[in-house]
C-alpha positions in Angstrom: 46.5 89.5 31.9 46.4 88.5 35.5 48.2 85.7 37.1 48.7 83.8 40.2 51.1 81.4 41.2 50.1 78.2 43.5 51.8 75.4 44.8 54.3 76.4 42.1 51.5 76.2 39.3 50.9 79.1 36.9 47.1 79.8 37.4 45.9 82.8 34.6 43.0 84.1 34.7 43.0 83.6 38.6 39.4 86.0 38.9 37.7 84.2 36.4 34.1 83.4 37.6 33.4 79.2 37.8 30.5 78.9 39.5 28.7 82.2 39.0 25.9 81.8 41.2 28.7 81.6 44.1 31.2 84.3 42.3 33.5 81.4 43.1 36.7 82.2 41.2 39.8 80.2 39.7 41.7 81.1 42.4 39.5 80.7 45.1 38.9 76.7 43.3 42.7 76.7 43.5 43.0 77.6 47.5 40.3 74.8 48.3 42.3 72.4 46.7 45.0 73.3 48.8 43.3 73.5 51.8 42.0 69.5 51.4 44.7 67.8 49.6 46.3 66.3 52.5 43.0 64.6 52.8 42.0 64.0 49.3 45.8 63.1 47.8 45.6 59.9 49.4 42.7 58.9 47.1 43.9 60.3 44.2 47.7 60.5 43.9 49.2 58.1 41.7 45.4 56.6 40.3 45.2 57.1 36.7 42.4 59.7 36.5 39.6 61.3 34.2 38.6 65.3 34.7 35.6 66.8 33.9 37.0 70.1 32.0 34.8 73.0 32.3 37.1 76.1 31.1 34.3 78.7 31.3 32.6 77.2 33.9 30.3 75.4 35.5 26.9 76.4 33.9 28.6 76.1 30.1 29.7 73.0 28.2 32.1 70.4 29.9 33.8 67.3 28.5 36.0 64.7 29.3 39.3 63.8 29.4 41.5 60.8 30.4 44.6 61.3 27.9 47.1 63.7 27.2 46.1 66.2 24.5 45.6 70.1 23.8 46.2 71.8 27.5 47.7 69.2 29.5 50.1 70.5 31.8 53.5 68.7 33.1 52.3 68.2 36.6 49.9 65.5 35.1 52.0 62.3 34.2 51.2 59.5 31.8 50.7 55.4 32.7 50.0 52.9 29.8 47.9 50.7 31.5 47.5 46.8 30.6 45.1 45.9 28.1 45.2 49.5 26.5 46.9 51.3 23.6 46.9 55.0 25.1 48.6 56.0 28.0 46.0 57.9 30.9 46.9 60.6 33.0 47.6 61.0 36.5 48.8 63.2 39.2 51.5 63.0 42.0 51.1 65.4 44.2 49.0 68.7 45.3 50.9 70.6 42.1 48.6 68.3 40.0 45.8 68.9 41.8 46.2 72.8 40.9 47.0 72.0 37.5 43.8 70.5 37.0 42.6 73.8 38.1 44.3 75.7 35.7 42.8 73.2 32.9 39.5 74.1 34.0 38.6 71.0 35.6 35.6 70.9 38.0 35.6 66.9 39.0 38.1 65.0 39.4 37.4 60.9 38.9 40.1 58.7 39.9 40.1 54.8 38.8 40.0 51.9 41.7 43.5 50.9 41.1 46.9 52.7 41.2 49.4 53.5 38.3 51.7 50.7 40.7 49.5 47.9 40.1 47.5 49.3 37.4 45.3 46.1 36.7 43.9 45.0 39.9 41.7 47.2 42.0 41.7 48.2 45.3 38.8 49.2 46.3 35.1 48.2 45.2 32.1 50.8 44.9 28.5 50.7 45.2 26.9 53.9 43.8 23.8 54.1 45.2 21.2 56.3 42.8 17.7 56.7 44.1 14.7 57.9 41.9 14.0 61.6 42.2 10.5 60.6 44.1 12.6 59.0 46.8 14.1 61.1 50.3 17.7 61.1 51.2 17.0 58.8 54.2 16.2 56.0 52.0 19.2 56.5 50.3 21.2 56.4 53.9 18.8 53.7 54.8 20.2 51.5 51.9 23.6 51.8 52.3 23.3 50.7 56.0 21.9 47.7 54.4 25.0 47.5 52.2 27.7 48.2 55.3 25.6 45.3 57.0 26.1 43.0 54.7 29.4 43.6 53.5 29.8 42.9 57.6 28.5 39.6 57.5 31.3 38.6 55.0 34.0 40.3 57.3 34.5 43.4 54.9 35.1 47.1 56.2 33.5 49.9 54.6 33.7 53.4 54.3 31.1 55.6 53.1 30.8 59.5 51.2 28.5 61.8 50.0 28.6 62.0 45.8 28.1 66.2 45.5 24.6 65.1 44.4 21.5 62.9 45.7 23.6 59.6 46.2 26.0 57.8 48.7 29.0 55.8 47.9 30.2 53.1 49.7 33.4 52.2 49.3 35.1 48.7 50.2 39.0 48.9 50.3 40.8 45.4 49.1 44.2 44.1 48.1 45.2 44.4 44.8 45.2 41.1 44.5 41.9 40.3 42.7 40.7 40.4 38.9 38.6 43.1 37.8 36.2 40.7 36.6 36.1 39.5 40.2 36.1 42.6 41.9 32.7 43.4 39.5 31.1 39.6 39.6 31.4 40.7 43.5 29.8 43.9 43.5 27.1 42.8 41.0 26.5 39.4 43.0 25.6 41.5 46.5 23.6 44.2 44.7 21.3 41.4 42.7 21.0 39.7 46.2 19.4 42.9 47.6 17.5 43.6 44.5 15.9 40.5 44.8 15.2 40.6 48.3 13.2 43.9 48.2 12.3 44.4 44.7 10.4 47.1 45.8 13.1 49.3 46.9 16.3 48.4 44.5 17.3 47.3 41.1 20.3 46.8 39.6 18.9 47.8 35.9 19.9 51.0 34.3 17.3 51.6 32.9 15.5 55.3 33.9 11.8 53.6 32.7 12.0 51.2 35.7 13.6 53.2 38.3 10.5 55.3 40.1 10.5 54.7 43.7 13.3 52.8 43.9 17.1 52.9 44.0 19.6 51.7 41.5 22.8 49.7 42.9 25.4 50.7 40.2 27.9 47.9 40.1 29.3 48.9 37.3 31.9 51.3 38.6 34.0 47.9 39.1 35.4 47.6 36.0 38.6 49.1 34.0 38.6 52.7 33.0 35.3 53.1 35.1 35.3 56.0 37.8 34.1 57.5 40.8 34.1 61.1 41.9 37.0 61.6 44.1 36.4 62.3 47.8 36.4 65.9 48.5 36.2 66.4 44.3 34.4 69.8 43.6 31.3 68.7 40.9 29.9 70.7 38.1 26.8 71.8 39.5 25.2 74.8 40.9 26.1 75.6 44.1 29.6 74.6 44.0 29.1 70.8 46.1 31.6 68.5 47.0 32.0 64.8 47.3 32.8 64.2 51.2 34.3 61.3 53.3 31.7 60.4 56.3 32.0 58.4 59.4 29.4 56.2 59.7 28.0 57.4 62.4 27.3 60.6 60.6 25.0 58.9 58.1 21.6 59.2 59.9 18.3 61.1 58.5 19.3 64.0 59.7 22.3 64.1 57.1 22.2 67.0 54.7 24.1 66.0 51.7 23.9 69.8 50.2 25.9 71.2 53.0 29.5 70.1 52.1 30.3 72.7 49.6 33.6 73.9 48.2 32.8 77.1 51.0 32.2 74.8 53.9 34.5 71.8 53.5 38.1 73.6 54.6 35.9 74.2 57.7 35.2 70.7 58.3 38.2 69.5 57.2 40.4 71.7 59.9 38.1 70.4 62.7 36.6 67.0 61.9 39.1 63.9 62.1 39.6 62.3 58.7 37.0 59.8 58.5 39.0 57.7 55.9 41.7 57.9 58.0 42.2 54.0 58.5 41.1 53.3 54.8 44.6 52.5 54.0 45.2 50.1 57.0 42.9 47.7 56.3 44.0 44.5 54.9 40.7 42.6 53.4 40.0 40.0 50.5 37.4 39.5 48.5 35.3 36.0 49.8 36.0 32.9 48.0 32.9 31.6 46.6 29.4 32.3 46.8 28.1 35.0 48.8 
């Protein structure tokens, strides 16, 4: 059985194929995370994390894991979160990313808190999930509307593709508000959009009601709820990745399918970090009604 060492982590079966259509191996997935680690870790390290583990590849059975158990390596640490009995997993560094690769992790989903202040969110996420009948330009328009509404409240936001058909609008906040306050804010803004344009948006999860509309998912803003990490791969055909963008890139010609494991490292190498200033932003949720 062959092995490889990557960032001090033993990688067994480095030639195992994880994405059959592209022939992408476990070793290539590890190399990918080494290439994007500097950009990715500020948004993943020292956060409780949920892993989507696919030990036999992207086209086979996958499962979620967020607690210690079978196959968890020492590079994954544990944190007790107030209000919960069992400790949750988190990583510190690039070795933690590679340990997750060794465990067959194809998706990384961090919480909206850090392990330093695990009961106070430091970001709010609006997940724009379109009906299959809609084009991506509709999602782009929705993202800009979310941004504009946030700007009227003096809130700065950031945007990323999800590795799927939607976009995430991310609002960094100082970790001073309780989860219920963060969720209430996200819910109210989402419901206002749906009330102003009910033919375009809805905030109910029902698939039956979604025809021709975009579901604004504010439910990511809860304890234990997660969103895919920037630069994380997805367990989907084509090896897509979630990619941070500048707002200037979010235009009708944007192709979310362009961001893949094979192409993302070249973008990271030549394009300045679109989220470089996220951790410099200091802002709080507005008091009272929007």
